Backbone as CSV, one residue per row, in Angstrom:
resi,resn,N_x,N_y,N_z,CA_x,CA_y,CA_z,C_x,C_y,C_z
1,MET,0.842,-1.174,0.000,0.000,0.000,0.000,0.887,1.237,0.000
2,ALA,0.634,2.178,-0.891,1.421,3.398,-0.988,1.165,4.280,0.228
3,LYS,2.209,4.889,0.695,2.092,5.781,1.834,1.493,7.103,1.358
4,ARG,0.557,7.623,2.101,-0.104,8.855,1.708,0.230,9.949,2.698
5,ILE,0.364,11.151,2.207,0.584,12.287,3.096,-0.706,12.512,3.874
6,ILE,-0.569,12.749,5.142,-1.734,12.914,5.994,-2.418,14.244,5.677
7,THR,-3.723,14.218,5.545,-4.477,15.427,5.218,-5.023,16.058,6.496
8,GLU,-5.519,17.292,6.362,-6.122,17.969,7.510,-7.338,17.191,8.006
9,LYS,-8.076,16.608,7.071,-9.267,15.831,7.435,-8.864,14.609,8.262
10,ASP,-7.777,13.911,7.823,-7.274,12.752,8.568,-6.872,13.168,9.982
11,GLU,-6.110,14.243,10.053,-5.595,14.700,11.342,-6.736,15.127,12.268
12,ALA,-7.709,15.853,11.721,-8.857,16.294,12.525,-9.623,15.084,13.062
13,TYR,-9.785,14.076,12.221,-10.486,12.861,12.637,-9.729,12.173,13.770
14,MET,-8.405,12.061,13.615,-7.603,11.390,14.640,-7.659,12.147,15.964
15,ILE,-7.583,13.465,15.907,-7.624,14.277,17.132,-8.980,14.116,17.818
16,LYS,-10.043,14.167,17.031,-11.406,14.019,17.566,-11.576,12.653,18.234
17,ARG,-11.176,11.591,17.551,-11.341,10.239,18.094,-10.451,10.019,19.315
18,ARG,-9.274,10.599,19.323,-8.373,10.461,20.472,-8.981,11.164,21.686
19,ALA,-9.580,12.346,21.455,-10.235,13.083,22.535,-11.404,12.301,23.106
20,GLU,-12.030,11.495,22.269,-13.143,10.650,22.720,-12.652,9.395,23.443
21,GLY,-11.336,9.212,23.481,-10.759,8.090,24.229,-10.451,6.857,23.398
22,ALA,-10.562,6.952,22.077,-10.274,5.790,21.219,-8.773,5.525,21.192
23,SER,-8.395,4.244,21.163,-6.977,3.885,21.066,-6.512,4.078,19.629
24,TYR,-5.210,4.166,19.444,-4.739,4.370,18.076,-5.002,3.156,17.202
25,HIS,-5.084,1.941,17.800,-5.424,0.748,17.016,-6.841,0.857,16.460
26,THR,-7.757,1.330,17.294,-9.147,1.527,16.864,-9.210,2.586,15.769
27,ILE,-8.506,3.684,15.987,-8.496,4.770,15.002,-7.935,4.272,13.681
28,GLU,-6.865,3.496,13.760,-6.258,2.951,12.542,-7.274,2.100,11.771
29,LYS,-8.006,1.239,12.468,-9.024,0.397,11.821,-10.119,1.249,11.187
30,GLU,-10.537,2.275,11.903,-11.583,3.148,11.382,-11.115,3.893,10.130
31,LEU,-9.892,4.340,10.173,-9.339,5.069,9.019,-9.266,4.170,7.792
32,LYS,-8.851,2.929,7.999,-8.731,2.000,6.878,-10.093,1.580,6.335
33,ALA,-11.120,1.611,7.182,-12.467,1.214,6.760,-13.171,2.328,5.990
34,ASP,-12.763,3.576,6.211,-13.403,4.709,5.551,-12.678,5.005,4.240
35,PRO,-13.360,4.905,3.097,-12.694,5.108,1.808,-12.081,6.502,1.643
36,GLU,-12.623,7.480,2.352,-12.063,8.830,2.249,-10.848,9.030,3.144
37,LEU,-10.606,8.111,4.063,-9.494,8.249,5.012,-8.520,7.077,4.929
38,THR,-8.536,6.326,3.844,-7.746,5.100,3.782,-6.272,5.349,3.495
39,SER,-5.523,4.294,3.605,-4.098,4.142,3.264,-3.117,4.788,4.231
40,LEU,-3.564,5.167,5.402,-2.601,5.614,6.402,-2.023,4.378,7.072
41,ASP,-0.702,4.331,7.172,-0.104,3.160,7.792,-0.069,3.299,9.317
42,HIS,0.233,2.198,9.955,0.243,2.108,11.415,1.137,3.182,12.041
43,SER,2.343,3.334,11.537,3.276,4.280,12.165,2.806,5.722,12.005
44,THR,2.146,6.046,10.889,1.636,7.404,10.698,0.553,7.712,11.717
45,VAL,-0.379,6.795,11.888,-1.446,6.985,12.871,-0.829,7.109,14.265
46,HIS,0.080,6.233,14.591,0.722,6.225,15.908,1.406,7.561,16.184
47,ARG,2.173,8.052,15.215,2.908,9.312,15.409,1.958,10.492,15.610
48,HIS,0.772,10.443,15.012,-0.152,11.568,15.126,-1.083,11.465,16.328
49,VAL,-1.260,10.298,16.878,-2.246,10.108,17.933,-1.604,9.970,19.309
50,VAL,-0.507,9.255,19.415,0.111,9.000,20.713,1.003,10.180,21.095
51,PRO,0.784,10.778,22.270,1.597,11.917,22.691,3.081,11.554,22.765
52,GLY,3.911,12.372,22.170,5.354,12.167,22.193,5.867,11.152,21.192
53,ALA,4.985,10.516,20.424,5.415,9.472,19.488,6.287,10.031,18.374
54,ARG,5.965,11.223,17.907,6.773,11.837,16.838,8.219,12.014,17.281
55,GLU,8.384,12.571,18.474,9.733,12.826,18.994,10.484,11.516,19.220
56,LYS,9.776,10.505,19.766,10.408,9.200,19.992,10.823,8.572,18.667
57,HIS,9.946,8.689,17.656,10.241,8.132,16.341,11.463,8.824,15.732
58,ALA,11.502,10.150,15.805,12.627,10.907,15.246,13.933,10.529,15.950
59,ALA,13.882,10.372,17.269,15.077,9.985,18.032,15.533,8.582,17.657
60,ALA,14.585,7.666,17.476,14.931,6.285,17.103,15.562,6.242,15.718
61,VAL,15.025,7.021,14.784,15.587,7.066,13.432,16.996,7.631,13.470
62,LYS,17.194,8.712,14.222,18.523,9.321,14.324,19.522,8.339,14.942
63,LYS,19.091,7.634,15.990,19.963,6.649,16.643,20.312,5.522,15.668
64,SER,19.331,5.057,14.919,19.548,3.984,13.948,20.558,4.400,12.878
65,LYS,20.449,5.640,12.407,21.347,6.113,11.362,22.768,6.319,11.877
66,SER,22.949,6.323,13.190,24.276,6.489,13.774,24.942,5.152,14.085
67,THR,24.380,4.064,13.566,25.008,2.755,13.693,25.664,2.410,12.360
68,GLU,26.535,1.431,12.361,27.197,1.017,11.126,26.172,0.612,10.065
69,LYS,25.248,-0.250,10.451,24.232,-0.721,9.503,23.355,0.440,9.022
70,GLY,22.928,1.287,9.949,22.078,2.420,9.595,22.774,3.386,8.645
71,ALA,24.055,3.664,8.905,24.816,4.565,8.040,24.946,3.963,6.639
72,LEU,25.248,2.666,6.572,25.382,2.013,5.263,24.066,2.043,4.489
73,MET,22.947,1.807,5.178,21.656,1.822,4.490,21.298,3.233,4.029
74,GLN,21.695,4.233,4.793,21.454,5.618,4.390,22.294,5.958,3.152
75,ILE,23.535,5.492,3.112,24.399,5.716,1.949,23.811,4.993,0.736
76,TRP,23.367,3.745,0.936,22.785,2.963,-0.161,21.574,3.699,-0.758
77,THR,20.699,4.195,0.102,19.515,4.930,-0.354,19.920,6.176,-1.130
78,HIS,20.904,6.890,-0.612,21.392,8.096,-1.298,21.953,7.741,-2.679
79,MET,22.717,6.672,-2.756,23.290,6.238,-4.040,22.184,5.911,-5.032
80,LYS,21.176,5.176,-4.587,20.085,4.762,-5.476,19.297,5.965,-6.001
81,LYS,19.240,7.040,-5.222,18.509,8.238,-5.636,19.369,9.187,-6.473
82,SER,20.667,8.940,-6.510,21.562,9.865,-7.219,21.398,9.718,-8.724
83,GLU,21.993,10.645,-9.444,21.914,10.626,-10.912,22.835,9.567,-11.520
84,TYR,23.707,8.987,-10.716,24.672,8.021,-11.219,24.122,6.600,-11.144
85,GLU,24.482,5.813,-12.127,23.995,4.436,-12.186,24.622,3.594,-11.072
86,VAL,23.811,2.765,-10.455,24.282,1.845,-9.417,24.232,0.447,-10.016
87,GLU,25.407,-0.112,-10.265,25.509,-1.415,-10.923,25.978,-2.486,-9.945
88,MET,25.285,-2.549,-8.814,25.571,-3.579,-7.812,24.336,-3.732,-6.944
89,THR,24.278,-4.850,-6.258,23.167,-5.087,-5.342,23.522,-4.526,-3.972
90,LYS,22.532,-4.458,-3.107,22.775,-3.998,-1.738,23.755,-4.938,-1.049
91,GLU,23.632,-6.235,-1.311,24.546,-7.219,-0.707,25.980,-6.981,-1.170
92,GLN,26.171,-6.707,-2.451,27.515,-6.434,-2.966,28.079,-5.162,-2.335
93,PHE,27.229,-4.178,-2.151,27.640,-2.926,-1.517,28.133,-3.183,-0.089
94,VAL,27.333,-3.917,0.687,27.711,-4.225,2.073,28.977,-5.078,2.092
95,ASN,29.095,-6.035,1.172,30.303,-6.867,1.094,31.532,-6.032,0.756
96,ALA,31.371,-5.023,-0.105,32.497,-4.135,-0.440,32.980,-3.423,0.822
97,TRP,32.043,-2.977,1.653,32.404,-2.344,2.920,33.118,-3.336,3.828
98,GLU,32.581,-4.539,3.946,33.188,-5.547,4.822,34.614,-5.877,4.371
99,GLU,34.831,-5.970,3.060,36.171,-6.245,2.523,37.140,-5.114,2.857
100,GLN,36.693,-3.873,2.647,37.576,-2.742,2.964,37.871,-2.700,4.450
101,LYS,36.860,-2.995,5.266,37.044,-2.976,6.717,38.079,-4.016,7.139
102,LYS,38.080,-5.188,6.473,39.099,-6.214,6.774,40.501,-5.703,6.447
103,GLU,40.608,-4.984,5.327,41.917,-4.488,4.871,42.426,-3.308,5.684
104,THR,41.567,-2.322,5.935,42.034,-1.064,6.518,41.379,-0.699,7.841
105,GLY,40.474,-1.539,8.317,39.731,-1.175,9.524,38.812,-0.008,9.208
106,TYR,38.786,0.958,10.089,37.923,2.120,9.893,38.717,3.319,9.352
107,ALA,39.888,3.064,8.801,40.719,4.147,8.271,40.206,4.611,6.909
108,CYS,40.170,5.916,6.733,39.757,6.518,5.465,40.835,6.276,4.423
109,ARG,40.450,5.824,3.243,41.412,5.535,2.179,42.035,6.800,1.595
110,LEU,41.386,7.950,1.739,41.934,9.191,1.185,42.778,9.947,2.196
111,GLY,42.235,10.183,3.380,42.936,11.022,4.348,43.558,10.272,5.498
112,GLY,43.218,9.006,5.653,43.801,8.214,6.730,43.105,8.357,8.067
113,GLY,42.207,9.324,8.214,41.483,9.502,9.476,40.556,8.322,9.743
114,THR,40.036,8.279,10.954,39.133,7.193,11.331,37.696,7.558,10.977
115,MET,37.049,6.682,10.225,35.645,6.896,9.863,34.762,6.521,11.042
116,ASP,33.645,7.254,11.192,32.665,6.922,12.219,31.280,6.909,11.595
117,PHE,30.280,6.724,12.416,28.906,6.604,11.913,27.994,7.656,12.520
118,LYS,28.585,8.690,13.122,27.794,9.728,13.788,26.991,10.526,12.766
119,GLN,25.717,10.718,13.089,24.831,11.511,12.243,25.215,12.981,12.413
120,THR,25.299,13.721,11.321,25.637,15.138,11.389,24.588,15.955,10.650
121,THR,24.606,17.242,10.911,23.719,18.126,10.166,24.363,18.416,8.817
122,HIS,23.579,18.935,7.905,24.098,19.269,6.574,25.234,20.290,6.687
123,LYS,25.091,21.206,7.629,26.090,22.258,7.828,27.425,21.697,8.343
124,GLU,27.360,20.655,9.160,28.558,20.084,9.791,29.288,19.071,8.914
125,ARG,28.672,18.624,7.831,29.217,17.485,7.095,30.594,17.728,6.493
126,HIS,30.956,18.982,6.192,32.282,19.239,5.621,33.403,18.993,6.630
127,LEU,33.050,18.841,7.900,34.030,18.536,8.947,33.898,17.103,9.457
128,SER,33.006,16.353,8.851,32.611,15.061,9.401,33.523,13.905,9.006
129,ASN,33.729,13.017,9.965,34.442,11.768,9.711,33.463,10.625,9.465
130,ARG,32.191,10.960,9.231,31.165,9.954,8.948,31.531,9.219,7.659
131,ILE,31.240,7.945,7.635,31.531,7.109,6.473,30.763,7.613,5.249
132,SER,31.411,7.528,4.101,30.814,7.950,2.841,31.334,7.022,1.744
133,ALA,30.474,6.666,0.799,30.907,5.858,-0.346,31.306,6.824,-1.452
134,ASP,32.528,6.698,-1.928,33.052,7.595,-2.951,33.311,6.816,-4.230
135,ARG,32.945,7.416,-5.361,33.298,6.814,-6.644,34.760,7.163,-6.919
136,ILE,35.579,6.168,-7.123,37.002,6.384,-7.377,37.182,7.178,-8.665
137,ASP,36.522,6.746,-9.714,36.551,7.446,-10.997,35.184,8.084,-11.194
138,ASN,35.128,9.407,-11.094,33.847,10.108,-11.145,33.199,10.133,-12.523
139,THR,33.879,9.608,-13.522,33.253,9.521,-14.842,32.410,8.252,-14.960
140,LYS,32.487,7.397,-13.945,31.745,6.132,-13.946,30.746,6.116,-12.801
141,GLY,29.791,5.191,-12.847,28.778,5.056,-11.805,29.292,4.272,-10.612
142,TYR,28.358,3.870,-9.762,28.676,3.094,-8.568,28.741,1.614,-8.934
143,THR,29.946,1.055,-8.870,30.157,-0.375,-9.062,31.056,-0.858,-7.934
144,VAL,31.119,-2.155,-7.742,31.976,-2.708,-6.685,33.429,-2.292,-6.915
145,GLU,33.844,-2.253,-8.183,35.231,-1.898,-8.504,35.487,-0.396,-8.416
146,ASN,34.423,0.419,-8.425,34.596,1.867,-8.502,34.211,2.599,-7.219
147,ILE,34.027,1.885,-6.107,33.760,2.602,-4.853,34.806,2.242,-3.810
148,TRP,34.993,3.179,-2.937,35.761,2.964,-1.728,35.088,3.789,-0.651
149,PHE,35.377,3.468,0.583,34.722,4.151,1.685,35.721,5.109,2.324
150,VAL,35.291,6.350,2.438,36.126,7.429,2.952,35.284,8.269,3.913
151,THR,35.907,9.245,4.559,35.121,10.153,5.395,34.394,11.146,4.493
152,THR,33.286,11.661,4.984,32.529,12.659,4.229,33.414,13.868,3.954
153,LYS,34.230,14.249,4.930,35.123,15.406,4.792,36.052,15.215,3.593
154,GLU,36.676,14.049,3.481,37.607,13.790,2.370,36.856,13.662,1.041
155,ASN,35.673,13.081,1.067,34.872,12.936,-0.147,34.514,14.321,-0.694
156,LEU,34.124,15.235,0.196,33.779,16.587,-0.245,35.010,17.345,-0.741
157,LYS,36.168,17.108,-0.116,37.415,17.739,-0.580,37.763,17.275,-1.982
158,LYS,37.622,15.977,-2.217,37.937,15.407,-3.522,37.004,15.964,-4.590
159,GLY,35.759,16.154,-4.202,34.790,16.709,-5.136,34.628,15.836,-6.362
160,SER,34.560,16.467,-7.523,34.320,15.723,-8.759,35.602,15.502,-9.560
161,CYS,36.732,15.512,-8.882,38.001,15.254,-9.569,37.971,13.889,-10.247
162,THR,38.560,13.827,-11.416,38.693,12.534,-12.074,39.930,11.846,-11.520
163,LEU,40.064,10.597,-11.802,41.211,9.818,-11.360,42.509,10.413,-11.908
164,ARG,42.471,10.860,-13.146,43.661,11.430,-13.788,44.112,12.712,-13.082
165,ILE,43.172,13.563,-12.702,43.522,14.799,-11.991,44.147,14.464,-10.647
166,MET,43.606,13.458,-9.967,44.187,13.051,-8.690,45.602,12.533,-8.879
167,GLU,45.837,11.752,-9.935,47.185,11.234,-10.225,48.155,12.377,-10.504
168,LEU,47.730,13.361,-11.294,48.584,14.519,-11.589,48.902,15.308,-10.329
169,ASN,47.906,15.494,-9.458,48.146,16.201,-8.196,49.139,15.452,-7.327
170,LEU,49.038,14.134,-7.301,49.950,13.316,-6.513,51.377,13.409,-7.064
171,GLU,51.517,13.351,-8.392,52.845,13.490,-9.022,53.452,14.845,-8.692
172,GLU,52.632,15.887,-8.762,53.099,17.240,-8.456,53.531,17.352,-7.002
173,LYS,52.785,16.756,-6.103,53.119,16.771,-4.675,54.453,16.062,-4.435
174,LYS,54.660,14.934,-5.091,55.916,14.182,-4.938,57.104,15.001,-5.435
175,LYS,56.934,15.725,-6.542,58.003,16.569,-7.089,58.374,17.670,-6.091
176,ARG,57.360,18.314,-5.499,57.614,19.385,-4.527,58.341,18.843,-3.299
177,GLU,57.907,17.655,-2.826,58.569,17.061,-1.665,59.996,16.691,-1.967
178,ALA,60.267,16.203,-3.173,61.624,15.834,-3.586,62.539,17.061,-3.606
179,LYS,62.023,18.209,-4.064,62.801,19.458,-4.106,63.160,19.919,-2.720
180,LEU,62.245,19.711,-1.744,62.470,20.149,-0.375,63.507,19.281,0.335
181,ASN,63.642,18.035,-0.077,64.577,17.099,0.591,65.904,17.138,-0.025
């Protein structure tokens, strides 16, 4: 069943029935039985009827996204919504992470810092060590061979550089270091 945005009529009905002492289970059944109020799911009714449920739900979602699994699923969802083609399954994506974790632990492949799973605001992300899936070659989509896991901070620094530009920058850096030594 498709999730529907709650309407003023739905909300007014839920508030009225809650004031009359109806449980959210009863309200949910009534909503589903009425053709004009149908397709609200259990969690939507719960969040609108039970006091404090919205805040508890938001806190639970935030906590979930701050776990390894939650962060990976958030990255997967972001990848699937992006303009770039995703040529791997969710299982392959998770396996790619597990393989990198075996090789490098939680170390960022670009900057060497330790990746974490802390949820950040959009404003804070340029300073974040939160895990991020980066396309190694930005001219290609997301494939098992073309992703690595880095911190959000390093991913944003890299930007849309191609692999060739990164190689040239590295060669230039080595030349400068050689001159200094």
